[in-house]
N, C-alpha and C positions, 0 to 999 in steps of 0.2 A: 320260418316255415310255419310256426304256430299261428302267426298273424294271418297268413294266407289260408291255411287249412281251416281255421275256425272263424273265418270272416262271418259276422252276423248277417243273417238274412232278414231279421226282424225289422224293428222300427228305424226311422231315419236318424234319430238321435244316436242310437247304438252304432250305426254304420259310420257316421261322421266322427264319433268319438274314437272308434277303433282305428280309422284311417289316420287321425291326428296323432294317436299314440304310436302307431307304426312309423310315421314319418319322423317323430321325435327320436325313436330308437335307432332309426337309420342314421339320423344326424349324429347321435352320440357315438355310433360305431365309426362313422367317418372321422369325427373329431378325435376319437381315441387313436385312430391310425396316424393322424397328424402329430399328436403328442408322442407317439411311440417312435416316429421317425427321428425325433430329436435325440433319442437315446441310442441310436445305432452307431456302431464303430467309433466309440469314444476314444479320443487321443489324450494321453497324459504326457505333459512336458515337464521336465525338471531342469530349471535354469541353475547353472553353477556360477553364482555371482562372484565368488572369490577369484575366479579366473579372469573376470572382466578387466579389473584394474591392472592385473599382471600383464595382460596381453596388449591393452591399449594405452594404459597410463594416462598422460595428459591429452591424448588424442581423442578422448571421449567427446561426443557431440554436445553442443549447447542445447539446453532445455528451456522452453518458454512455458510457464504455468499460467493458465487463465482461470481465475475464480470469478464466478458469475453470481450477482445478487440483483434483486429487483425492488425490494420494498423494506425499509428499516423497521416498519411497524410489525410485520409478520416474519421478517428475517432479521432478528436483532443484531445491531452492529457488534455487540460483544461476542456473538457467535461467529460472525464473519471474521473478526479479529483472530479468533482461535484457529480458524481454517487457514488464514493467510500465514500466521506465525508457524503453523505446522508444516506448511509448504516450504517456508524459508529454511527450515531446520533439517532438510534432507542431508544425508551423508554423501555429498557430491561436491565437485569443484565449485566453490562459490562464484568464481568469475564466469562460470558457464551456466549459471542458474538465474533466470529472470522471472519475477512474479508480477502478474498484472491483475488488478481487480476491475472488472467491468460492472458498473452500477447503472442499470437501466432507469432507476428512479432519479439519478443525479442528485443524491441527497447530501447536504452538507453535514448531516449527522454521521453518515458513513465515512465521509472525508475526514471528519474530526477523529473518528475511531481509528482510521489508518495512521493519522499523525501520532496518536497514542501508541499504536502498535510499533511504529518505527522507533520510537524512543525506548520502549520496553524490549525490543529485539536486541538492543546492545547488551542487555543482561541475559535474555533468554537463549539466544543462539550459542554464545560461548558455554552456557550451562548445559545445553543439549549435547554439544560436541564433546565436552569434557566427560560427561557421565553416560553418554549413549542413551539419552532419554527416549523412551517409548511408552505411550504415544507422545507425539510431539506437540499436541495441543495442550497448553498449560492448564486449561480448565479440566480436561480429562485426566491429565497426569496427576495434578494435585488432589483430584477427587478419588482416584483409585490407588495411588502409591502411598505407602507409609514412609515417614521421614527416616532416611538412611542414617546410620551412625557415622560420626566423624566427617560429616559433609557440612561445612560451615556455610556454604552458599545456599543451601536448601531453604532455611527460614527467610532469608532476605529476598530470594527470588519469589517465594510464595507471597510474601508481604507486598512486594512491588506489583505483583500481578493482581492481587485482590484490591489494591488501591486503584490501579488502572481500571479494573472492571467496574468498581464503584463509580468512578468519574464518568465512564462511558454510559453506564446505565442511568445515572442521575441526569446527564445531559439529554439522553434519549427520552426519558420520562418527561422532562421539562420542555422538550422540543425546542431548545434554545442553546446556542453556543455561547459560552461565557465571553464577555466583552474583551477581556485581556487576552484570551486565546485567539479571538477573532482578528485582533490586530497583529498577532505574531506571525501570521503566514499569509502571503499574498494570494494564495489559492482561494481563500474565503471571499475575496473581492468578486470572484466570478458570479456569486449568488446575488450580487447587487443588481444584475441584469436579468435574473430569472423571474418571469411573470407567470409561468405555468409549468407544473411538473411534467406534463405530457408534451410540451413544446418549448424547448429552450436551446440555447447555443451549446455546442460541445464544450464540456469542461474536462480538461486534461492536464495532468501534472506528471511530469517525469522527474523522479527524485534523484536518480544516480547518473544516468547517461543522457547525453544530448542526442542519442540515436536510438531508434527502436531496435531491439535485438532481432537477430535473424536466425533463431534456433530452428534446425531442421525437424525437431520433434516438439509437439505441443501436448501438454497434459491439461485436460479440461475437467474441472470439478465444479459441482454446485457449492454454494457458500456454506452448506451444513456438512460437507464431506471432508472432515479433517483427516490428515494422514496419520496412520497408526503404525506404519512400518518404515524405518529409516532407509530400507533398501528397495522400496517400491520402484523407484526409477531404474535401479540397476537390474531388477527382474525384467523390466520391459526391454532394456537395452540388450539383454542376453538374446532376446528374440530378434530385434532389429539388426543387430550387428553379427548375427550368426553368419559365418563365412560361406556356408553352403546354401542356406535358404532365406537369409535375412532380407534380401531384396524383394522377396515375394510378398512380404507382409505390409499391409497398409495401416493397421491399428491394432492395439492391444487393449483388451477389455478386462477390467477387474470386477469381481462380484460386488454388488451394493449391499454392504453390511450395516447394521445399526447397533449403537451402543446403549440404546434405551429400551430394548425389548424386555418384556416381562419374562419370567421363568418359562411360562407355557405359551408365550407369544400370542396374546389374547386376540390380536387382529390379523394374525397370519401374514405378517409383512416380510417379504424376502425378494428384493430386486437388486439389479446390478447397475453400476455406473460405468460409463464408457470412456475410455482414453483414446483419443483420436489423433491422427496425423493429418493436418491440412496444408495450403499454399503459403507462400512465404514472401515477406517484403522487408526492405530496409530503406527507411526514409529519414530525412532530416527532421529535427524537432519542429521547425516552423511549419512543416506540412502535416504534422501529426494530427492536428485538429480536423483537417480535411479527411484524413484517413478514418478517424473515429466517428465522423458525423454520419447521420442517417441518410444523407444525400449522396455519399461517396459512391454507393453501388448503383445509383440510377443509371439506366441505359448501359449496364454492364452485365457480364455473366455471373456476377456474385449472386448467390442464393439459388442459382439454377445449375451451373456447371462448376462453379468455384465455391470453396468454403462450405458452410452449413447450408443445406437445402431449406428454403423458406416455405411458409404456407401450411405447416403441419404442427400440431401440438407436440408431436414426438419427432422433433427435428433430428435427434441423435439416431433414431432407427432408420429413417429414410436416407440420411447422409451415409450411414454405415453400409446400407444396401447399394447406394450409388458408388461408393468406393470399391466394393467387392465386384460390382458389375463392370468396372474398368480394368479388371484383371488382378486386383490386389486380393490378398488373403488376410484373414484376421485370426487372432489368438485370444483365447479366454484363459487368463492366468488367475489361479487361486492359490497363492502361497500359504504355507502353514500358518503364518501370522497374517491376519487380515491386513490388506493394504490400506483400506479407508473405512472410516465409520461415519455414518450420517444419523439423522434424526428421523425416527419412524413416527407416523401419525399416532396420536394418543387419544383420539375420539373416533367414534364410528363414522360420524359424518365426514370428518377429514379424510378418512380412508376411502369412503364411497365416492366422494368428490374427486379425489386424486385418481382413483381407478376409472371414473367416468372420463376424465381428461385423457388418460392413457388409452383407454379403449376407443374413444372417439377418434383419437389420432391414428391409431392402428387401422381402424375401419376406413378412414379417409385415404390412407396410403393404399389399401387394397382396392379401393374404387377409383384410384387415380391412375395416371400413366405409369406410376411407379409400382404398380401391382407386381409382386415378385414373380408370379407365374408368367407374366408377359414381359415385363421389363428385364427380368433375369434370364429370359429364354436364350439358350446357347451361350450365355455369359457366365452363369454359375450353375453348379450341379442341381439336378432335380431335387435331391434330398435337402439341400439348403433352401431351395425355394419353398418346399413344403414346410420346412421348419419355421420360416418367416410367417407362413399362412397360419400356423398354430396360434400365433399372437395376433396377426391381423384380423382373424375371425373370432376373437374373444366375444365381440358384441353379438355375433350370430347365435351364440349359445342361449341367449335370453328367452327366445320363444319356446324352444324345446324344453328348457328347464321350467319355465312358468307353466307350460302345459302339464308336465309331470307333477308339479306341485299342486295345481288347482283341480284338474279334471278328475283324477282318481278319487279325490276326496268327495267331490260333488256327485260322482257316479255311485259312490258308496252310499250316500244318503238317498239317492234315487233308486238304488237296487240294481244297477247295471254292473255286470261282471266284466272285468278287463284283463284278468290274469287267469292262468290255469288253476283248477282246484288243487288243494293240498294233496288229495289222494291220487291225482293224475300224474303219470310219468313225465308230462310236459313241465311240471314244476322244477324238475332237476336242472335244465339249462338256465332257467331264470335264477335259481338259487346259486348255481355255479358261477354265473357272471357276477352276481352281487357279492358273493363271498370272496372270490379270487381277486376281483378288482380292489376291494377295500383291504384285503389282507396284504396284497402287494403294495398298495399305497401306504399302509401303516408301517410295513417292514422297511420300505424305502425311507420314510420319514424318520424312523428310529435310527436307521443306519447313518443318516446325515446328522445325528446328534440331537434330534428332537425328543419330545416326551409324548406319552399317550394323550395327555390332556392338550398338549400343543397340537397334535394331529386332529383331535376333536375340534379345537378352535379353528384350525385351518379348513376343515370341512364346513364348518358353520359359515366362515367368511366366504368360502367358495360359493355357497348358496346365496348369501346376502348380496354379493357382488353381481351374480348372474341375474338376480331378480330385480335389481335396482340400477346399479351403475351401468351395466351392459344395456339395459332397456332404454334408459335415458340417453345413453351415447348413440344408440341406433336412431332414435327419433331426432336428436340434434343433427346427426349426419345427414339424414334424409331432408330435414329442413334447410340445411346448408346447401345441399345439392339443388334444391328447388328455389334457392335464392331468398328464403325467408329468414335466414340466420347468418350471422357473421362469425368468423373465426375468433375465438376468445381463449386467452391463456390464464387459467386460474392457478394461483400460487398457493401451495399448501402452507398454512401458517405453522411457524415453529415456536409460537408463544402459547403458554397455557397457564391458567391461574392455579393457585396452590391446591384448591379442592379437587380440580380435575386431575392434576398430577397424582394426588393422593389416591383417588379412586383407581387410576390407571395402575399404580403400583400394587393395589389390592386385587388387580385383575377383574375389575367391575366394568362392564361395557358401558360407555358413556353415550347417552341419548341427549337429554337435556333441552333440546330445541325442536321446534316444529319443522318438518321437512316433508315434501312429497315422497321422498324415498322411505321415510319412516312410516308414512301412511300405508305404503305397499307392504312393507315388512310386517307391520302389525296386523293388517287385514289377512295376509296369508297365514300368519300364525294362528289367529282366531278361527279362520276357516278350517284348518286342519284339526284344531281343538274340538270344534263342533262336530266335525266328521268322526273323530275318535269317540266322542260321547254318544253319537248316534249309533256307531257300531257296537259299542259296549252295551247300549240299551237293547239292541236287537239280540245280542247273545244272552244277556242275563234275564230279560223279561220273558223270553220264550224258552224255558228250559228244555222242552222237547225238541225244539228246532235249533238250539244253540250250536250243537256240533255241526249241523248242516250248514249254518251260517258261516262258521269258522272254516269249514272245508271249502265253501264257495268263494268267500271273500277274504281268506286268510292273508294273501299277499297284499291286498289293498289295505287291510287293517294294519298290517305290519308297516307298510309305507307311511301311513298316516301317523302311526306311533313314533316312527323314526323322525319324521318331520316335527312332531310335537317335542321330542327330546332335544332336537337341534335348536328349537325355538324357546327353550326354557328361560334363557336370559331375557327374552322379549316379554314373556308372561310376567316375570319378576318386575320388569320395568313398567309394565302396564298396570299391574294390580297390587303389588306388594312393596316396592321400594318407596322410601319417603325422602331420599336425598335429592339434590338438585340435578343429578344425572338420570333421574327417572324419565319415563316417556311423558311428554306434555299431555294434559287432559284433553286438549283438542284432538290430538292424534288418537287417543283411546276411544273417544266418542265416535269419531269418523270411522275408525276401523271396525268397531262393533256393528255400526249401521251397515257398512258395506258388506261385511261378512254375513250378517243375517239376511240382507237383501239377496245376496248370491245364493245362499242356501234355500231361501224361499222360492226363488225363480227356478232353481234346479229341481226342487221337489214338485212344484206346482206348475211347471212350465207348460205342460200339455193342456192343462185347464185354461191357462191364460190364452194360449193359442186359439182354443175353441171359442173362448169368450170374444176375442177380437174378430174372428170370422163371423160369428153370429151377430155381433154388434153392427157390422157393416151392412148386414142384410135387413136390418130393421129400420123403421121410420124414426124420426127425431123424438116423437113422444115416448116410444118404447125405450129408446136409448136413455132418456132422462130417468125413466123409472128404474132401469137396471143400475144406473150410476147411483141413484139414491139408495137403492137396496144395498 
């Protein structure tokens, strides 16, 4: 109502600025509605796992566990080993549990690590079952648990693990399998025929059985998501085997938790891993390589109607949507003890690149035939379709957010008012929206176990992602739709040097390298800093007009100051930090130039417009004179 009633009738710049701000606010209102839909009619389910074995005994279904990895350099084999061992240690019937490792890289280093894991499992699995070990990852267990009294197996198990870890890490560092080990297992001979990591024959070993298992339930995890709960499988089975509604559910989803978060979660990481139920097959060993090859699915419905849906960086999301649109339901399970733990990004660039991939994938889904609003029409409830859109439209937030970050600051320097005066009653709805939204956000964050500083970090990352990751994801998606870009899957590295890890533990934001994303963050930070200095100058230099300036531009000044506060770590990295995690000098210089140029154009834009118009009307001789002047 305020935007309509007080629409400026003055200059062209004021009108377009006002329209842009109004459209941004309309978008924020629409997106707030989408996120609110996700909170309606929450359902809480409590599985009684102790009843499961009593009721079904040895009739419990077989479980196939798939662990996926892609690159031993950024997903260390020692980490993959811990995940695999944790999956093997579930409190479940061993004859009904099969664990598979899918390695897209086809690395002999990963294969070697699995051989080491197989040998160590003869010690680790009995140890886990005897003492009910949690977490079941040996790395996580020995790092967090203190040595129990009167347990003779503990020192020897820890020693064997550390020796195995050292052998794996040494082999990975040297990038060479020891000759005596190479000759011990026939599987290594497969690499004699590998000429390219991107194009090679299928390499497949089945250790125990001559047949691929035919489990009706599949647990799918990334290689960094080790199991933290002995009973995770049983929690899921309580849903699938419920005698009243079990047949309705297609997959169970666990939250994605991380064990390396700092106290205040400096990068605001909190996402979920999906446990899916897919199609099933039983083939003889001699046909296994055909099944595992990249050509198996050619001219079939795999990737379209069967298995994971291909062609999207977020294959889990589009596959889950496809499953639900076929009539299945899903369940989100969050047991008291976390089911799985993964590794969160420990540098800002890792986080931004990861979110760029996720955001790009979500937007591609929205712009494809799998758009939830259309693909899910009459198949899933409207509320669920809108909930999907809240994630699919992450990228669309970039323009409105950038507008709100850039334009009010420049208008403050130009002297254009965008918000009600402090003395006007119209300031109340603006103040109410700002206060109530952030108060609710903070209380929700604290209720979920976070801290005040954690909430501040979350708000900071929310801004950083919207102005960089979402922006780049939007451009990449547009280029892909126009045929100028190809689908790429960027893996988030799980390796960091000691200095980076130390700064992460101290909750210092890691910059360290040049990136276009950092150019944008630094430019926006300096822009709002200059805007704040300009506002302070107006208030202090003219004492007689100071209160009038505060009354007229109070909300704009407050917005600039809030953005300056959010960007304090950026200023520290630009001007004060001396460690390797500081902002590179090239980024600092570019951002200062870009910010000063934007401020100059904003303040003197009309003069430049007049100059250009006048220049066109003059002859060449006069133009040269003006340019010289």
